[in-house]
C-alpha positions in Angstrom: -5.8 -8.5 10.0 -3.2 -8.8 12.3 -4.5 -9.5 16.1 -2.6 -8.2 19.1 -2.6 -10.6 21.9 -2.2 -10.2 25.5 -3.7 -11.6 29.3 -6.5 -10.3 28.4 -7.8 -12.0 25.6 -7.4 -15.6 27.1 -10.8 -16.8 25.9 -9.6 -15.7 22.2 -6.3 -18.0 23.2 -7.8 -20.6 24.1 -10.3 -20.4 21.0 -7.2 -20.3 18.5 -4.8 -23.0 20.2 -7.8 -25.1 20.1 -8.3 -24.6 16.3 -4.9 -24.7 15.2 -2.6 -26.3 17.0 0.0 -27.0 14.1 0.4 -22.9 14.1 1.4 -22.9 17.5 3.6 -26.0 17.9 3.8 -27.9 20.7 3.1 -25.3 23.9 0.1 -23.6 24.8 -0.2 -19.7 24.7 -2.4 -19.5 27.6 0.4 -21.7 29.9 2.6 -19.1 28.2 0.4 -15.9 29.7 -0.3 -17.1 32.8 3.0 -17.9 33.6 5.0 -14.9 31.6 3.5 -11.2 32.6 5.9 -9.9 29.8 4.3 -12.1 26.6 2.6 -10.8 23.8 1.7 -12.1 20.4 0.6 -10.4 17.2 -1.7 -13.4 14.6 -1.7 -13.4 11.6 -5.6 -14.2 10.5 -6.1 -14.5 6.3 -9.7 -16.0 5.8 -9.8 -16.4 9.3 -7.3 -19.0 9.6 -4.0 -18.0 11.7 -1.0 -18.7 9.0 1.8 -16.9 11.3 2.3 -15.3 14.6 5.0 -13.2 16.2 5.5 -13.6 20.1 7.5 -11.0 21.8 8.3 -10.2 25.5 8.0 -6.4 26.4 9.9 -6.0 29.8 9.8 -2.0 30.4 12.0 -0.4 27.6 12.9 -3.4 25.9 11.5 -6.2 23.4 13.0 -9.5 22.4 11.1 -11.8 20.0 11.2 -14.9 20.7 9.2 -17.3 18.7 8.2 -16.5 14.8 6.6 -18.7 12.5 4.8 -18.9 9.5 3.1 -21.9 8.0 5.2 -23.2 5.1 2.6 -23.0 2.6 2.1 -19.2 3.1 5.9 -18.6 3.0 6.9 -15.6 0.6 3.7 -13.6 0.8 5.1 -10.8 2.7 3.1 -12.3 6.2 6.6 -12.1 8.2 7.2 -8.7 7.1 3.8 -7.7 7.7 3.8 -9.1 11.9 7.6 -7.4 11.7 5.9 -3.9 10.6 3.2 -4.1 13.3 5.7 -5.3 15.9 7.9 -1.7 15.1 5.0 0.2 15.5 4.1 -0.9 18.6 7.8 -0.6 19.3 8.0 3.2 18.2 4.2 4.2 19.9 5.7 2.9 23.5 9.9 4.4 22.8 11.4 0.9 23.3 14.6 1.5 23.1 15.8 -1.8 21.8 14.8 -5.1 20.1 16.4 -8.4 20.5 16.3 -12.0 18.6 18.2 -14.9 18.2 18.3 -16.8 15.0 19.9 -20.1 13.8 23.2 -19.0 11.8 22.3 -21.2 8.9 18.8 -19.4 8.5 19.9 -17.3 6.0 16.4 -16.5 5.0 15.1 -14.9 8.0 18.2 -13.0 8.6 18.0 -11.5 5.3 14.5 -10.4 7.1 15.8 -9.2 10.1 18.7 -7.2 8.7 16.3 -5.4 6.5 14.8 -4.1 9.5 18.0 -3.0 10.8 19.1 -5.9 13.2 22.5 -6.3 13.4 24.8 -9.1 14.8 26.0 -8.2 18.3 27.2 -12.1 19.5 27.0 -15.9 18.9 25.5 -18.4 21.3 27.6 -21.6 20.6 25.4 -24.7 20.1 22.3 -22.7 21.1 20.0 -24.8 18.8 21.1 -28.5 19.6 24.8 -28.2 18.3 23.8 -25.3 15.6 25.1 -22.1 16.9 22.3 -19.0 17.4 23.2 -15.2 16.2 22.2 -13.1 18.6 20.8 -9.7 16.9 19.7 -6.3 18.0 17.8 -3.3 16.6 18.2 0.2 18.0 15.0 1.6 18.2 15.8 5.1 19.1 18.3 6.7 17.7 19.2 10.5 17.0 18.9 10.4 13.0 15.6 8.5 12.7 13.2 10.6 10.4 9.7 11.4 10.8 7.4 12.1 8.3 4.0 13.3 8.6 2.2 13.1 5.4 -1.2 14.7 3.8 -3.3 13.3 1.4 -6.2 15.4 0.0 -6.1 15.1 -3.9 -9.8 14.0 -4.2 -11.7 12.9 -2.1 -10.2 10.9 0.9 -8.9 13.1 3.7 -5.6 11.4 5.1 -2.9 12.0 7.4 0.1 9.4 8.1 2.9 9.2 10.2 5.7 6.8 8.2 9.6 6.7 9.8 12.6 6.4 7.8 10.5 5.8 4.5 9.3 2.1 5.7 8.0 1.9 9.0 4.2 3.3 9.0 3.5 4.5 12.1 -0.3 5.3 12.2 -2.7 6.1 9.6 -6.4 7.3 9.8 -8.3 8.4 6.6 -11.5 9.8 6.2 -13.4 8.6 2.8 -16.3 11.0 1.1 -17.2 7.7 -0.9 -20.8 7.9 0.3 -20.9 11.4 0.1 -20.5 11.0 -3.6 -22.3 7.9 -5.0 -25.3 9.5 -5.1 -23.9 11.8 -7.8 -22.2 9.0 -9.8 -18.8 10.2 -9.1 -17.1 13.0 -7.2 -18.4 16.1 -7.1 -15.1 18.4 -6.7 -17.1 21.4 -4.8 -18.4 19.0 -2.4 -15.3 17.0 -1.9 -13.4 20.9 -0.6 -15.8 21.6 1.7 -15.8 17.6 3.1 -11.8 18.4 3.4 -12.2 21.3 5.5 -14.6 19.8 7.6 -12.7 17.1 8.4 -8.5 17.7 8.3 -8.1 18.9 11.6 -10.0 16.3 13.6 -8.1 13.3 11.2 -5.0 14.9 11.9 -5.8 15.3 15.7 -6.3 11.7 15.3 -3.6 10.3 13.4 -1.2 12.0 16.2 -3.1 10.6 18.9 -2.9 7.2 17.3 0.9 7.3 17.2 0.9 8.7 20.7 3.3 11.6 19.3 3.1 15.7 19.2 4.4 17.6 16.1 7.2 18.5 18.5 8.4 15.1 17.1 8.0 15.4 13.2 10.6 16.1 11.2 9.2 17.2 8.4 5.6 17.7 6.7 4.7 15.8 3.2 2.2 17.2 1.2 0.2 16.2 -2.2 0.1 19.8 -4.1 -0.5 17.6 -7.4 -2.3 16.8 -9.6 -5.7 16.3 -8.5 -9.1 18.5 -7.9 -7.9 21.8 -7.2 -10.2 22.9 -4.3 -9.1 19.5 -2.6 -5.6 20.1 -2.9 -5.5 23.5 -1.8 -7.2 22.1 1.4 -4.5 19.9 2.1 -1.3 22.7 1.2 -2.8 25.5 3.1 -2.8 23.1 6.0 1.0 21.8 5.6 1.6 25.2 5.4 0.2 26.6 8.4 1.5 23.8 10.2 5.2 23.9 8.6 5.1 27.8 9.9 3.7 27.0 13.3 6.4 24.1 14.1 9.4 25.1 12.2 9.3 22.3 10.3 10.8 21.6 6.5 7.6 21.6 4.1 8.2 18.9 0.9 5.7 18.8 -2.0 5.2 15.4 -3.2 3.7 14.3 -6.8 0.7 12.5 -6.0 2.2 9.2 -8.6 5.1 9.5 -6.8 3.5 8.9 -3.4 1.3 5.9 -5.5 5.0 4.7 -6.4 6.0 4.7 -3.0 3.5 2.7 -1.8 4.9 -0.4 -2.5 7.6 0.8 -0.3 5.6 0.0 2.8 5.2 -3.6 2.0 9.0 -4.2 0.6 11.9 -1.7 -0.4 12.2 -0.7 -3.7 14.6 -2.3 -5.6 16.3 -0.6 -9.0 16.1 -0.9 -11.4 12.7 -1.3 -11.8 9.2 -0.5 -14.2 6.3 1.3 -12.3 2.6 0.7 -14.0 0.8 3.3 -12.3 -2.9 2.7 -12.4 -5.9 4.7 -10.9 -9.0 6.4 -11.8 -6.9 10.0 -13.4 -3.7 7.9 -13.9 -2.5 5.1 -16.1 1.7 5.7 -17.0 4.5 3.0 -17.4 7.3 4.8 -15.2 11.1 3.9 -15.6 13.2 3.9 -12.1 17.0 3.5 -11.9 17.2 5.1 -8.5 15.0 6.5 -5.5 13.1 9.5 -7.1 14.2 9.0 -10.4 11.2 9.0 -13.0 11.4 9.1 -16.5 7.7 8.5 -18.1 7.8 5.4 -21.0 4.4 6.2 -21.7 0.6 7.0 -20.7 -2.9 7.5 -21.3 -3.6 9.4 -24.3 -7.4 10.7 -23.0 -9.1 8.3 -20.4 -7.1 6.7 -17.6 -8.5 3.1 -16.9 -9.6 3.4 -13.6 -12.1 6.2 -14.8 -12.9 3.7 -18.0 -14.1 1.4 -15.6 -16.4 3.5 -13.3 -17.8 5.3 -16.6 -18.3 1.3 -17.8 -19.5 0.5 -14.1 -22.2 3.1 -14.8 -23.2 1.8 -18.1 -24.4 -1.8 -16.9 -25.9 -0.5 -13.9 -23.7 -0.4 -10.8 -22.9 2.3 -8.2 -20.2 3.9 -7.7 -17.2 3.5 -7.7 -17.1 0.6 -10.3 -14.1 -0.8 -10.5 -14.4 -3.2 -7.6 -17.6 -4.0 -8.9 -17.0 -5.0 -12.2 -13.8 -6.8 -10.9 -16.1 -8.8 -8.7 -18.4 -9.3 -12.1 -15.9 -10.5 -14.2 -14.7 -13.6 -11.6 -18.1 -14.5 -12.2 -18.6 -14.4 -16.1 -17.1 -15.2 -19.7 -15.5 -14.0 -21.8 -18.4 -13.8 -24.6 -18.8 -10.2 -26.1 -16.4 -8.6 -29.0 -14.7 -5.8 -27.8 -11.7 -3.8 -29.3 -8.0 -3.8 -27.8 -7.3 -0.4 -27.5 -4.3 1.5 -28.8 -2.7 -2.0 -29.6 0.5 -0.8 -31.1 4.3 -0.3 -30.4 4.3 2.8 -28.0 4.2 2.9 -24.5 0.6 5.0 -24.6 -2.8 4.0 -24.0 -6.0 4.7 -24.9 -9.6 3.3 -23.5 -12.1 6.0 -24.5 -12.5 3.8 -27.8 -13.2 0.6 -25.1 -15.7 2.8 -23.3 -17.3 3.8 -26.3 -17.3 0.4 -27.5 -19.0 -0.8 -24.4 -21.4 1.9 -24.5 -22.6 1.2 -28.1 -22.7 -2.7 -27.5 -25.2 -2.0 -24.1 -27.6 0.2 -27.0 -27.6 -2.1 -29.6 -28.5 -4.8 -26.9 -31.3 -2.6 -25.7 -32.6 -1.8 -29.3 -32.2 -5.7 -30.2 -34.9 -6.3 -26.4 -31.4 -8.5 -25.7 -30.8 -8.0 -22.0 -27.1 -7.5 -20.7 -25.4 -10.1 -18.8 -23.6 -7.8 -16.4 -21.2 -10.8 -15.5 -19.9 -11.5 -19.1 -19.8 -8.0 -19.9 -17.7 -7.4 -17.0 -15.2 -10.6 -18.3 -14.9 -8.8 -21.6 -13.8 -5.4 -20.6 -11.5 -6.7 -18.2 -9.9 -9.1 -20.2 -9.7 -6.8 -22.3 -7.8 -4.6 -20.4 -5.7 -7.1 -18.8 -4.3 -8.2 -22.2 -3.7 -4.4 -22.8 -1.7 -3.9 -19.7 0.7 -7.0 -19.6 1.4 -6.8 -23.1 3.0 -3.3 -22.8 4.0 -3.3 -19.6 5.9 -6.9 -19.9 7.3 -5.8 -23.7 8.5 -2.3 -21.7 10.6 -4.9 -18.8 12.3 -6.4 -21.8 13.5 -3.8 -23.5 14.5 -2.2 -21.1 16.4 -5.4 -19.7 14.6 -4.4 -16.1 13.8 -7.2 -13.8 11.5 -5.2 -11.1 7.8 -4.6 -11.9 6.0 -2.8 -9.2 2.2 -2.1 -9.4 0.5 1.3 -8.1 -2.5 2.9 -8.0 -6.1 2.5 -6.9 -6.6 0.0 -10.0 -3.9 -2.1 -8.3 -6.3 -3.4 -6.1 -7.8 -5.3 -8.8 -8.0 -9.1 -7.9 -8.1 -10.0 -12.0 -5.0 -7.6 -13.0 -3.0 -8.9 -9.8 -3.9 -12.0 -10.9 -2.8 -12.1 -14.7 0.7 -9.8 -13.6 1.6 -12.3 -11.2 1.1 -15.3 -13.4 3.5 -13.7 -15.9 6.1 -12.9 -13.6 6.8 -15.7 -12.4 6.9 -17.4 -15.9 9.6 -15.0 -17.0 11.2 -14.3 -13.2 10.4 -11.4 -13.1 10.5 -10.0 -9.0 6.7 -8.0 -8.5 5.9 -6.1 -6.2 2.0 -5.2 -5.3 0.5 -2.4 -3.2 -1.2 -3.8 0.0 -5.0 -3.5 -0.6 -5.2 -0.8 2.0 -2.0 1.2 0.1 -3.5 0.9 -3.2 -6.3 3.8 -3.2 -5.3 7.0 -1.6 -3.9 7.6 1.5 -1.1 9.8 3.1 1.1 7.0 4.3 2.2 6.8 0.5 2.8 10.5 0.9 4.9 10.2 3.5 6.9 7.4 2.0 8.2 9.8 -0.6 8.4 12.3 1.2 10.8 10.8 3.6 12.9 10.2 -0.1 12.4 13.6 -1.1 13.5 14.8 2.2 17.1 12.5 1.7 17.4 14.9 -1.9 16.4 18.2 -0.1 13.4 18.5 -2.1 11.9 21.3 -0.1 9.2 24.3 -0.5 8.8 27.5 1.0 5.4 28.8 2.2 4.8 30.1 -1.2 3.9 26.5 -2.3 0.7 26.2 -4.1 -1.4 23.4 -5.7 -1.3 22.3 -9.1 -4.0 20.4 -11.1 -2.1 18.9 -13.4 1.9 19.0 -13.3 4.1 16.2 -14.7 6.1 13.9 -12.5 9.6 15.0 -12.5 
């Protein structure tokens, strides 16, 4: 979580500086605020601990990064990127013209990070750091070629709008979830979902624009999920996108839902090619090879149930509420692998099958009940998840080796699963594979991923006219 502190937060500032003196070095933020009306702090909290901060001055239309620190043990966890992302959002919403900073000439890691955010060297300050030169860098925020994509996502039970700048900087995202509506039915009811989209969609759009401090005139193009998904839900989003494109004379970009999940990782770290994407969600389990932006080669996919669907159905069998996936993940961390379950489709292909595993869990639960034995939910969840992890990791790691690819990304709602993430992290580090996982907020359906994907579709001239229609089942191309 990131907190933006200003001079009105003196009580919290006092608490933080007293509690975490090692983070804030040897100076007092309280004194900084009292003596400098232009100072601000972005504080990164992880499990109620301050692990990093970014101190910046805001003077009229300019910003200056003054201090930027992430604790050593939390390096290489994208925390610096998260803080810079937040600063970029603030700068964009306030129409800041440029951001400046100084960095030691020998701090290669920091210089590399700043360059990823379009900072360029504009000067050298000799002996600036006790005999070591400093590089003066600047990021020009207001450019004629900045592209703002308005993303719309309504493929299932989330109504979401987002504005993303240049494919990587999320300006604002608003999501209206229907989980509480569908929970009592044990799954998504398509007709109820589409009616909720109709009810919510204009309110979510207005809130997204207000949050970004932008108008439709500021938007470059509109990207919308056209498939796959629930046809009624998709129709609401597509019709909204077509209406906005017509009214405001904006280009219309059709986005495949799976490409959105893949590009959710782009909001964390710029995609590096070639890469293999493992897409795991309620409706999809696919291995995708990419050698450049918007080049998708499907290596394999599920022949029946998707892995997320299997999680939800297993959750129903053992008596947990919808959605079952997050609950099973939590239960699995508390249990042991004591139940014997088959590894599904354990072959040399890159296809997956989870219907047999689901049936095995159902049969096991039924047989135990017939014998008068009580199912241990934690142990069954652990046994089930271990089997899922084994087949996902085995085929994915083999694909990386066979195609000589050194970059892996996870995508989709099941990419939020802690057990799956940890096992892939372990295997990638053992095999020197670069890996990126989407932030939890970008794992499930959201419009930021659609806007990010839409940016690269925009660069590739993938536009549609107003005859665009939703498609419930469509291959990623």
